[in-house]
N, C-alpha and C positions, 0 to 999 in steps of 0.2 A: 459231658459225662464226667464223673469223678475220675475215672481211670484214663490216664493219658500215657504217652509212650516213653517219657523220660525215666530212666532207672533211678531208684532211690537207695540210700544206704541200708544195709541189713539191720544195723543196730540203731534203734530209735530211742532217743533220749529226750523226747519232746516234753516240755512243761505244758500241762493242759491249758487250753485257752478258754477264757470265759466269754460267753456270747455277749455282744453289745445289744442293748435294748433298742437302739436306733443308730443307723449309719447314714442318715440323710446328709447331703452335702450342705455345709454352711460356710458362708464367706468368712474368712479370717479364722477358720478352725485351726487348732494347733497341729503341728507336724506330728505324724504318727507312723510307726514302723510298718503298719499294714495299710497305709494310705494308698489310694489308687494311683496308678501311673497311666498317663494318656496312652490309649491304644495306638500303636504304630507311629507314635510321635515323640519318641524319646529324644531329648536334646543334650545328652551327655551320659557318662557312665553312672550306673547306679551304685550307691555305696554298698560295699560288701560287709556283711555281718554274719554272725552265726545264728542259727535258728534258735538256740537256747537263749541268746541275748534278746532276740526279737520277742520271743514268747515271754521272757521275764519282764520286759518293758511293758508288754501288753497286760500282764497281770497287775503290775503296779498301777497302770493307767486306769484299770477297771476296778481297783480295790474299792470296796464299799458298794458295788453295784449288784451284789448277790441278791437272790430272791426275786429276780425278774419274773414277771407273771404275764400271761396273755389273757388274764381274766378281764372281762368287760368292766369290772369295778376297779381295776388297777389304775393308779394315777398316771401310768405310762400308756394306757390304752390309746390306740390310734383311731381317731375319727376318720370317716370316709373323706378322701381328699375333696377340697372345695370344687364345686362344679360337676362332680360325678353324680350320675343317676343310679340309684340303687337298683332299679329294675333293669338296667343295662349292664350290670356287672356280670362277668362270666360265672357260670356255675362250676365249671371244671377248667382248671388251668393245668397245662402240662409244660414241663421244663426239661430241656436238654442242657445239663450243667457242664459247660465246656470252657476250658482255658486254665485249669488249675496249674498244670505243669509250666505253661508259658508264663503265668503270673509269677511262679517261683523263680524261673530262669531269669526273668528281668531283674530280680532282686538278688541274684547270685545265691539262691537258696536251693536246697534239695526239693524234688517234686513233692515229697511228703509234706513240706510246709504249705504248698499250694492246696493239697487235699485237706489239711487242717483248716486253713483259712476258708476253703469252700464249704466246709461243714458249718462254719459260723454264718455264712450267707444263707444256707438252707434254714437254719434255726430262725433267722430273722424273717425269711419269706413265710415260714409256717405261721409265725406270729401275725404277720400282716394279713394273710389269708383268713385266719380265724377272726381277726378284728373286722374285716371288711365283708364278711358274709359269703365268701367263696366256699362252696360246699366240698369240692374235691381238688386236691393238689397231687398230681402225679409227676414224679421226678425220675429221670433216667440216671441211675446211680452207677450201674455196671452192666455193660453189654455182654451177651453170651460170646461175642467175638473177642472180648477182651481177655479171655482165658489164655490166649497165646502170648500175652505180655510177660515180661520177666517175673519169675516167681516171687522175688523179693517185693516187687510192687504190689502184686496180687495179695500176698500175705499181709502186707501193711493195710491194704484197703479192707480186707476181711476183719482185721483187728479193729479198724476204725469204725466199721459198721456195728460191730458188737458193742464197742464203747459208747457210741451215740445212742443206740437203743437203750442200753442200761441207764445212761445218764438222763435221758429224756422221758422214760416210760412213766414215771410218777407225774411229771408235768402233763403228759397226754391224758392220764387218768383224771387228774384234777380239772383240766380245762376242757374235757369232753371231746378229745381228739381220738379218732380211730385210726389205727395203723394197719395197712394191708401190704403184703409183699407179693409181687408177681414175678414170674420167671422160673427157670429150671433150678429148683433148690437142691437137686440131688448132688450137685458138684460143690455145694457150700460145705464148710466145716460143720461137723456134727453139732458142735457147741452153738454155732450160729443158727443152724436149723432149729434147734430146741428153743433158743432165745426168741426167734421169729414166731414160732408156734405159740409160745407162752404170751408174747406181746399181743398177737392177734386175738387170742382168747380173752386176755385181760381187758382189751379195749373194744371188743366186738359190739357192745351196746352203746358206745359213744356216737353222737350224731352232729356235733357242732361242725367238725371238719374231718374229712377222711383223707389221710395222707397215704398215697399209694407209692411204694418204692419199687422200681423195676430193677431187679438184681439178677444177673445171669439171664437177661431177657433178650429175646429175638422176635421182632415183629413178624418175620417170615415164618418162624416155627410156631408162633401163636396161631397163625392161620392154618398151617399144616396140621397141627394137633386137633384143631377144631374140626377140620374136614375128616380126619381119621375117626374121630369120635362119632360124627354123624354117619359116616359110611358103615361103621360097626353096628350102629343102631338100626340102620336100614337092612343090613345083612341079617340081623337077628329078628327082624320083623317088629321091632319096637316102634318104629315110625315108617311111613311110606315115603317113596321117593318124591311124591308130589308135595309132601309136607316141608321139604327142604326150601328154605328161603333166608332172607337177610336176618329175620328175627331169630331163627333157629341157630344160625351161625353166631350171632351176637351172644346167645346164651352159652355157647361153648368156648368163647374167647376168655382169656384170663381176666379181662376187665368186667366179667360177670359178677365180680365182688362188689360193684358199686351201682347205685341207682342212676348215676349219670356217666355211662361208659364212654361217651364221645366228648373229647375236649372241645371247648369253645375257643380257647386260645392256646397256641403253642409258642413258647418263648425259647429261642436258642441264643446262647451267649457266645462271645468271642469273635463275632463277625462271620462265622461260617454259616452257609445257607444250604443245608441239607438235613434230612430227617434221620439218617444213619440207622435204618432198620428199627425204628421206634414206632410202635402203635400204627402200623401201616394201614390196617383196616379202619381203625377208629378215627384217623385224621382226615377222612374223606371230605368233610365240610368245615374243617377247623380253620380259623384265622391264624396266620403266621406273623410273628414279630421277631426280627433278627436284631439283637442288641450287639453293639460294638464292644461293650465292656467284657472283660474276662470274668468268669464266674465269681471269683473272690471279691471283685469290685462291684458286683451286682447287688444293689441295696434298694432302699425305699424309693429314691429318686428315679432309678431305672425301671422299677416295677410300675410306678405311677405313669411313666412315659408309655410303657407297653399297654397299660389299661386305658390310658387316654386315647391311644391309637385304636384300640378295640372298640371303644364307645363311639368313635366317629365312623365306623364302617357299617355298611348295609349288608346284612346277611340274606341272600336271596334263595339259597338252596336250589338253584336251577331255574327259579321263576324270574319274571321281569317286573320291575316296579317303576 
């Protein structure tokens, strides 16, 4: 998840980072301030630098790369990886984006730098999903349980959410990407609530890729509110008790916003192996992939590895083959 426990400074002087069009690993690639560090295998102290200097060098490195597009006509369009079967690609991928603060700590940077770098990873993943025919991408951006984190961190994340929606909205419109937000929006800043509502309305007819962002979301509460809604309808005589079943519950869950509510593949980064109150009902038959990379280091190569693992699995849904 984007929100992690390390506190961050109240005054943010970040220089905006430009998204990279591709972060696949290449032999002999030049040294980079946001380059990945091996997970749990550090062999010496990490050079200390200020976030402003890191961001400045990133801007200089990416100068001239503006205008990145995820259009299929773009010269940077990504073909489906060699050997992949299009008919075996997941329709719905869900991601628990974990490891931002640890990534920053390894570089002696504030946690806010990790969240910034994590947003770049998300932009790249959205590009890849759109290129490769994945219909739905659901990301766990902020858990309902994260409201207990330090206010300064929460405020920074809310600001980051607003900035990302504003900066990416026109790209979503141009490239046919629909954005949906699930979770308890009542606790979000009013400005963010309005921005989300406007973005959902603006992109509601897009069908190339649906990006579902879980913000202030709880899998447990998702099920509870569905049960309450059904119980109320039974009480009012709208439906009969005998009508209650899995299909009816599915209609009341927050993922009723999509044609494909059940993820085929769940990816969690940073080596952790738990679902952390995310899509508890919807993950019943989902395939899991746990990546060692921290979320800001998760790029094309790691996504290909997860998809390759998925394509090698036999999904039985309780049957025997």
